[in-house]
Every structure is written in structure tokens, then in C-alpha cells.
N, C-alpha and C positions, 0 to 999 in steps of 0.2 A: 785598802779597806782593813779596818781593825775588826777581827772576828770576836764575837762574844757568845756565850752560851745561851741556848734557848731560854733557860730558867732566868737568866739575867734580863732578857728582853721582856719576859712576861711580868717582871716586877714593875715595869714602866706603866704609865697611865695609858689607857685606851684613847687614842686620838681619833681614830675612825672605827665606827662600829656599824656593821651591816648584818641584819638578820632577816632571813626569809624574803629577800628582795625579789620581786617579780615585776617585769615590765612587758606590757603588751601594747603594741602599736596597732591602732585601729584605722579603718578607712573612713570616708566621709559619712557613712551611715552608722558609724560606731561599731561596726562588726570587727571582731578580732582578725588582724591581718598577719602579724608576726609576733611570736612570743620570744622576745630578745633575751630575757633573763628569767631563770626558773629557780626559785628558792636558793638564792645566792647568800652565803654567809662569809663575811670577812671581818677580821680584827687586825688593825694596824696600831702598833704601840709607839709611844713617844721615842724619838731618837733612833728609829730603825729605817733601813732601806728595804722597801717591799716591792716585789716584782709581780705585776699582773700580766700573765702570759696567755697566749692562745692564738689560733689561726684567725684569718679574716672572718668576720661574722660570728665570733664566739661570744660577744657581749662586752668586750673590754671598753670600747668607746662609750657605750651606753652607760656602763657603770660609772665611768669618770664624769660624764655629763650629769648624772644624778648626784654625785658627790659635790659637784660645783653648783648645783641648784638650777641647772639649765633644762633639766627634764624632771618630771615628777614620777615617782614609782607608782605602779598599779597596786602594789601590795608590799608590805614589809616595813621594817624599822631601819632608819638610816640616821646616824648622828655624826657630826663632825665637830670635834672639840667640845663634845657634850651637848651640842645644840643641833636643831634641824638645819640642813644645808640650805644655802640660798640667801640667807640674810646678809645685809650689807656688812655687819660686823664680822661674820664668818668669812665672807669673800675677801675682806681686807687682810685676813690672816693667812691667806693662801696665795702662793705664787704658781702660776700655770703657764706651761709651755705646750701649746697645741702641736699636733703632728705637722700641720701646715700653717705657719705664721703668715698673716697678711698685714702689711704695714702700709701707711700712706707713702707712696713712692717719692713724693716731692719733699718730704721731711728729711733732714739729715739725721744721722744716728744720734747726735746730741739732742736734737729737737724731739725725737721720738722718745728718748728716755726722760726728757723733761716733761713731756705730755703724760707719760705713764706715771711719773712721780706725782704730778698734779692730781691725776685721777685717784691715786692711792692716798692722797692727803699727806704726802711727805712735806714737812715744814720747808718753806722756801729757803731758809737759811742753810739747810742741809743738802739741797739738791745738787748744787754745783760740785761739792766734794764727792757725793755718792756717784754722780754720773762719770766724773773723771776716773774714780777708782774702778768702776765697773768696766769702762772702756779699756782701761789698762789690763784688767783681769782677762777679758775676752780677746785681747790682742788687736783691738780696733782703735787704739789711741791715735794712730795716724790717719784714721778714716772717719773720725767723728764728725767732720764738717762736710762729708760727702753725702749726697742724697741716697737714700736707701734703694731707690730704683736703680742705682748704678752698682749696688752690691751684688756679689755672687751669691748663690744659694747658701753656701757655707757661711759667708759673712752675715747674711740675714739670720741664719740660725744662731749665730753668736750674739747678735743684738737682741734676739728673742730671749736668750738666756739672761742677758743683762736686765731686760724689762721684767722678767719673772722674779728678779731678786731686788729690784730697786726699793721696795718698801719693807725689806727685811722680814719676809713671811715666816710663820712657824711651820707651815706645811708646804712642800713643793710637790706639784703633780706634773710629771714630765712624760709627755706622750711622744714616743720615738725620739728621745733626746739627741741621739747621734745622727739623725736623718740629715743628709747633706754635708756632714762634716768629713774632712779628710782624716787619715789615721792620726795625724798630730792633734787635731781637734777632738777626736774620739778619746785619745789618751788623756788630754786635758780635762775633758768632761768627766771621765772616771775619777780623776784626781780631785776635781771640785766636789763631786758627790761624796767622796770619802771624807773630805775636810768639812763639808757642810754637816755630815752626820756627826763628826766629832764635836761640832759646835751645837749639837742638840736639835738639829732640824730633823723633821720627819719627812721622808721622801717616798713617794709612790711613783714607780716607773712602769710604763707600758711599752714593750719593745718586742720586735721580731728578731733582734740580734741576740740570740741566746747566749753566745760566748761572753758578750759584754755584761749581760744581766748576771751571769754566773759569777763574774768577778766582783760585782759591787753590791749585790743584794744579800740581806740576811735571811729573808724568807720569801717564798713565792707561792702564788696560787695559779694553777693552770685551768683555764676555762675551755669548755667545748660544748657546743649546743646550748649556750646560755646557763650552764651549770658548772660549779667548781668540781673538777674531776679529782684533783689532788692538791694538797697544801703541805707546807713544812719548810724546815730550814734547807738551805742549799746542801748541807752535808747529808741530811736525811734522805733527800730526794735522789741524790746522785750516788749514794753508797751502793756498792755491789758486794754481795757475800761470796761470789764465786771467783773473784780476782783479788790479787794483792799487788800493789805497785811498789817497786823498789827504785830508789834513786841513789846512786853512789858516784864517787869520783871515778875517773877513768882508770880501770885496773890494768889495762893492757890486754892484748889479744890472747896471750897464753892463759892468764888468770881467768879471763872472761870465758874462754872455752872450757877450762876445767870446772869453773863454777856451774856452767850449764850442764856438764856431764853429771856432776854430783846431784844437781837438782832433779834432773830427769831420772837418775838412778833411784831416787827416792819415790818415783812414781808421780811426780808433779809435772804437769804440762807447762812448758815454757812457751808462752804465746808469742812473745817478741823479745829480742835482746839486741841492742845496737848502740851506736854513738848517740849522745844527746844532741838535741837541736834547739835553736832559738825560735821564737815566733816570728812570723813575717812582719808583725807590727813592730817588734823590737828592731829588726833589720831596717825597716823603713825609717823609723825615728833616728836610728844611728846614721843613716845616709843623709837625711835632711840636716841633722846637726853638723855633720862634717862639711856639708856644702855651705852652711851659714858661717861656720868658723873660717872658711876659706874666702869669705867676702862676697858670696853670691847674694843678689838682691831679689826681692819679690814685691809685686804690687798688691798682693793679697793680704790676708790677715797675718799679723805678726805673732810672735810667741806670747801666749797668754801668761798672766801673772797669778799671784796668789789671791785668795779671797780678801776683799776689803775688810777692814777692822769693824765696820758698822754691822756686819752680818753676825751678830751675836758674839758670844765669847766661847773659846774652846771649852768643851765639856770633858771633865776628867772621868774617863770610863774605867779606870783601873780599880 
């Protein structure tokens, strides 16, 4: 992810604007049953990755469905790309990956992408090239002629990513994008999100995997009880004024011990000091890569590739 300052984000165009959003679900007699959203305000700018976070029942899915035009708000102002959500024009400019993708099991991966391209009115002359490029990107180039009903959950997730991109959307809405993916797929997903952002795409992510959100998002809003409890950049939300983190090369045990004595002598508490570690994700990927280089084979998804060229042009953020 390429980090940019909050002031730089705010110079971009407002792509999604939500003000005073309220959603009340009613029973058969139109009596209020559940107030899912209460005075929600959100602003998402062009070219940023925005995280919508919160526990189950906090209103994330309801918000997304309203942005997609699948639900109507009870009160408030909602605009997507400057227009009310739900119109055919706006829907065709959005790529959506739901939390649980449901595909026709008798269609092959290639046929599913061809159907998605047809529904999105992708010119027939461009479909074959786009489908091939996307299958290669998500590591399913060797499984494009297999029926989706035979795919694993992770492979179905990958084909879902491809269908969300087939029409080169301006906005991507990803609901639990790493759901069902192995650590290799999770790393690839994060890389794709970063590159899509560089190409000017606006991405809204809803996820429970906070570590992944932390790595890819520019800003987040945390919902609870149907209300936005806090919003801001990742740096603002995670900053602590009572701790300082130091990262150095390995100085050796003697120097490390002396440094600790001097710090504590100054009255500063040393919370922890020890050898550096790698993440479990890095170790997993290193192990898998070593197995592949030794000639080990798999019947699952292969290594994903880079984004296809048709997905916009790289955006100079410097």
C-alpha cells in the first residue's frame, strides 16, 4: 500500500457521500422492528481504500446494500458518483464481491465470467481477452474449463473477484474479501487492492480481519449499534501517545542490555525488548514458495498474476 496524507485524500472528489442515514426495518403491520442505522455519516474519496468495520449486527451490510440500491433508506442523503444509488448507470460503474458468492454450479469458470461480462455490457470483442487475463490474475487459468460446482471455497472466492472486475468498475465494494482464501490468496488480495488503488479505483472494504484492513486501508469508520463510533486515518486511530516503538538492527546482547539499563536509568519503562520476528504469513508464504520451487504440484489454485491492463491505467500519486 502506498500511504498518502489525509490532506491529499481530501483533495479528491467525493465518490460516496452519506449524511444522516437511517434505516428502520418494519414488520408486516409497518411497526418499527429494528433500527439498523442511526444518523450515519460517511464520505469516501476518489482513489482511496476505505474500511467499514464493526461487529455482527452493527449495520455494515445494511449500509452496503443501500449503497448498491438493494435497500432504500428510511431517512438521509445517499449519493454514489454524484447520483442516487440503484440506477442502472451507477450499478454498472460498481464492482461488488458479496460475503458469500453464489454461482451457477454447472457453469465453468470461463462461462461464468462470460455471463458476467454480458450482463455488464462488455463488448463481445473484448470478453475473451478480459476473461483470460482475469483467470490468470486469480490463478485459475488451469481451471477455467472446470464447473464451478467442483471448485473449492477459495477457488470460488477467486472467481468472484474476477467477476467483480470484468467490467472495469470505478468503485469496488468488497464484503469480507479474504473469506475462504488461504494465506497465499490473502497476500495476493492485498497486493491487488494496492495496485487497484494506484490505478485510481475507489475501494470500500467490509471485513472482520482487522490486521488485513490495517495493512490496506487509508481510512476507516467503526460502526456499533448502527452508529459511527469513530472515523479517521489508520495512523490517527492507531496512534498511542503513551508508547514509542523503536526498531533497530541487532546490536548484540551486551549492547542491548546496556541500552536497557540506560533507558530505565532515565526513568522510562521498558515494556519489551527482544529479538525481531517475522509474521506467520511471511513464514507460510516462504514455505509454499520453497515447495513450489522444488517441483511440488497442487490441484488447487495456482499463483495469481498481476492486474490485467484493461483495469484502468496506473495513477501517478506522487
